N, C-alpha and C positions, 0 to 999 in steps of 0.2 A: 495104494496110487493108482488100480485098475478101480478103485472106489469115485477119485476124484474124478477120472477121466469117464467113467459112466456118466457120473452129475453132471458134469462138463457138455457133455455129449446130446444130453438129454435137455440140457437146458439150451442150447445151441438147436436142437428141433425143436423147443417153446416157441423159441425166438423167431424160427422159421414158419411155423403155422402161423404167426398174429402177424408176423412181415404179409403172408397170403393174402388178395383180397380176394374177396366173394360177390357177386354181383347180384341183387337183388332187383326185382323187375318192379318200378314203380308205380307201375297200373295198381298195385295192390295199397297203395297210400291213398289219404284223401286230397283231394287236387281239388285249391281253393280258386276261385276268381269265375268260376263258368259259370253264364245264366240258365243254361240247359244242361242237362246231360245229353239228352236225344241229338251227340251231333255225327258226323261222319266216321269221326276217328275220337277217339279219348281228346285228345293234345287241340282242340283251335274251342275257338269262342262261339262259333252262332249253329243255332239249332239246325237240320237239314230242313225240316220243316220249309225254309222261308230259303232254299237254295236256287226255286225258279221262279221265285217272286221279287227277292232285291237284285240291283242293280250287279253284275262280274263282279266291280271291280271291290264294293263293300265287301260282296263272299268272299273273294278269295283273300282281302285282308283279313276277315274272320280268322284266315287259315291260321293269323298269327297267332302266338302264345301269348299276346303284351295281357299283365295284369297275374296269370297262372300261376299257378304258387303249388308244389307237392309238399306235405308235412310227416313230418317221421320224428321216430325216437330211438339212440342208438347210445351205447354203452363205448363205439368202436373208438380207437387210437386215434384212425386215418380215416379219413373219409371221399372220396373218388365218385366219378361219375362217368357212365356212357352214353354217350345220345347221338342220333343220326339225324342229323338236320332236312326239313321239304324241300329246300332251294341253298342252300348255304350262299346266302345273299351279301352283299357289299356294298355299302355306304359310304361317300364320301367325303362327309362330315359328321360322322358317328363311329366311335369306337363297335369292333369287332365283336367286341363282348356283349355292350350293350345291344346292338342287333342280333348275335345268335347264340351269346354265350351266355353261362349259368352265373350265380348269384346267391349265396350260402350263407345263413342267417339264424343264432342259437338264441333262444330265449336264455336267459340271465336277470336274475331278481327282477322278475315281471318282466321285463325289457330287452325287446329286438335287438340283437348285435349282430355288425357286420363281422362273417368267421373271413369268405375267404371267396374268389372267384375261380370257373371254368375256364380257361380259354379257348375260342373252339380252332381248330387246325385244319380242319378238311370238314366235307360234310357228314361223314363217320367221325368221330369223337371217342377219346378216352382221356381221361384227366384227374389226377390226385390234388381236391382242391384243399384237405388240411391236412398236416401231419404231426405225430407225436405230442398229441393233446393227451392229458390224465384220462384215464378208462372206466369214466363217470359218466352214467345216464342224462341225457339233455337232449332238450324237445329242437327240431331244427325245420327250418322252412328254405325250401330251393325254390328260386324265383326262375323259371324261365324267360328265354330270348324272347327282347318287345317289338322285332322286326323282321323275325322266320321264324318256320312251323318246327315242328319235332313229331319226327314220326315213332320214334321209339326213345327209352330212357332208362336207365337202371342207375342205382345207387352201390355204389361198392361201399364194404368196408371189410375190416380186420376177420379173416377165416375163424376164428372163436369168439368173436364179436356177439351180439344180438340186436337187431334191429325190429322196433314195435309199432305197432300204430300209436297218433300220440295219446299222451293221457288228459293235458291240457288244451283246451278249446281256447286257442287264440293263434289268430283273433276271432272273437267270438263270429260265427257265421248268420246267426238270426238278424234277421232285416237288414241285409248287406248296403251299403251305396251304390246304388247304379251309376256309372257317371257315363256321357255319351261326349264324342268329342272327335276331334282330329289328331295331326298328325301327334301332335304335342301332348294330346291325352294318351296320343298310343305310347309315349315315351319318347318322342323322338327331342332332344340329342342327347340323351342321358348316356355315361360315360359305363352303368350298368345297368341289369334289370333294376336289382331295388332302391336306384334311384329316379324311376319316374314318380311323378308326385303323387298318383295315388296309392303306388306301394308304399311311398312314405306317410299318408295320409292315413291309409289303411294299420298301419304300426303307430303310430300318435294317436288311431282312435280307436285299437283295439276292436278294429271293424272290419268285416269283408269287405272287398269292394270289384266291384263287377267293371271293370276295365271294357267300354264300347267307345274306343278312338279309333278312329279310320282315316288311316292319313291321305288326306287332299280330300275327304269323301265325308265329311261331316254334315251332308247336306241335307238334315232333314227328312229320310229316308221315312216315313210310313209303316214301312213293316219292322223298321229298328226299334219305332213305338210302339208294336203291337208286341212285341217280344221283352221290352221292360215291364210291359203292365201285367206281363205273368209270373212277376217275380214278386214277395211281400217283399218290396223294399220299406227299407226306411228313411228315404231323401233320394229323390233323383236330381240330378246337377246336368244341363244342360250346358257345355262348354264348346259350341260346336261354331262360336263366329266366325273364324278364320277362313274356314272355307264354305262361307254363303254372299251375296251382296244383298243390295237393298229388294230387290227381286226377288229371290228366294226366301227372303225375310217376309215379303209379303203375301207368296205363293203358298206358303209352305207351313208357316210356323203357327198358323192356326188349326191345320189339319192335325198338327203334330203334337202340341198341346192336347186339343177334343181328345185323340186317341189316346195319352195319359189319363187323363181326368174322368177321363166315361169309366174306364176300369180299376181305375187306381184312385176314386175321389180324396181319399185320407190322404196321399203320401205327400208331404211338401214336394214341390220346386223350386231349384234354383235357379233361376238366370245369370249366364256371367258374363259381362259388354266383351267385344275384341280386345284381346291385351294393348297396350300403347308398346310398342314395339322399336326399341330403338332408332332403326333404320328413318323412322318417320320424321326423325329431325330433320331429315336431309330431302327424303324424296317426297316432295308436296303434294304431287298427283295420288300416293299411297295414303298420303296424311287423310286427306279428304274423301276418300273411300273408306277408310276407316271410322270418320265422324261422321260420315251421312250412315253408315249400319248401323253403328251404334245409338243413333239418332232414331232409324227405325225399329232397333228392339224396344227403345223407350217408349217409343209410341203405341207398339204393339202391346208393352206391358202395360203401360197407361189403360187401355181399350181392354184389360179382363179386370182388370182392377175397378175399372168403371162401370163393369156388367157384375161386379158382384163373385169374381174369384176368390174365394180364400189359396189360404198357406200357401203363396205365391209370393217368391224374392228376387230380386234383383242387386246383382253386385258391379259395382262400378270395379273396373280394372285395371286404375288410371296408376297404381301404386304399386300392386302387385309384386311386380319382380325389379322395384326400385328404381331408381332416378339417374344414376352415374353409367350404365346403358353397356352393363358388365356382364350382361347375366344371360346371353344370347351365344351360341356358334356364329349365326349368320346373319344375324340381326332380326331372326322369328323365331327357332328353336330354339328350346332352352338348354344351357348346360347344366349341371349339376349343382351350379348355383342358383341357376333359375328356378329351378325345380325346389330346391332348399325353400327360396324366399315363397316362393308361388305355393307351398306347403302351408308354411309355419302361417301365412296371410289367410288362406283357407281355412284354415282350422278352427280357429273360434266362430268360423260362422256357419259353418259345417256343425260342428261341435253344438250352435245351439238350433240348428234348423233342424234335426234329425229325430223323426218319430222315434220313441221311446217303444 
């Protein structure tokens, strides 16, 4: 009898040890989605070298961790996370998870599969993401918040489990796609970080994406063009149209393009027209504004072709989010449906234009 009691106690003790969670600093693992490692802190997007050069709104938005993801491998049955937010931002038209939460994916049969989210509760958070898995080694990717910053991040696993560097390079980091744009490019208003279209496309194309979306501030700032050329990219995607007007296109597009082309002469450049937002069917002034902007972009693109520029492309956005009016939260910013449609329609274009 004593023997069985001892065995039972040992089993309980073993289970208790497994139930304990040990946290590991995520700084020990690869961080995807950064254009430069020379940032003020680990979890931000813009290099410190342009801090005094770019407009303050752009610099501050660079503190948001849109497009950043931590890669790791573990055999843990349970995965948790602790993270501290920079601002604990709230938005009326976007979920808390999308704004300031975490989103875990697992590599299964060569494809990235959604696992679960970490819901934010306060500026400092400690959340169990997934429990009761098989104790087998798997590759994971943890997406960071889209519209807030992170000052500290730790990954929790079972105390008797192990956590390693990833063994599989996915997404591939050689020649990333650099995606420049607006609030939509930044991820507004995805329900969770993994549903931003840049993250969807990264999984579809198995290629690292650098998200340079700046909410309300995709205004052809030349400082951003400068840092884009510092990366050996496979493609530059320029999706800035919702944040500019005709005058900005006429005044700034030439310099932005010239900066890109002068330092990255062989990188393909894809321009995307302003989306045809659902509310344009009703707001005739806004509709005329978008039509004028798209025409200005077409004229600029034609001027580039006429002078002999190569490896440049212009994509009409007429049907990129569908025609049923159901792809946005507020007539402009995409829902998950909108992001899924946008990504699926962009996928064959990006795949065909990316530099090998």
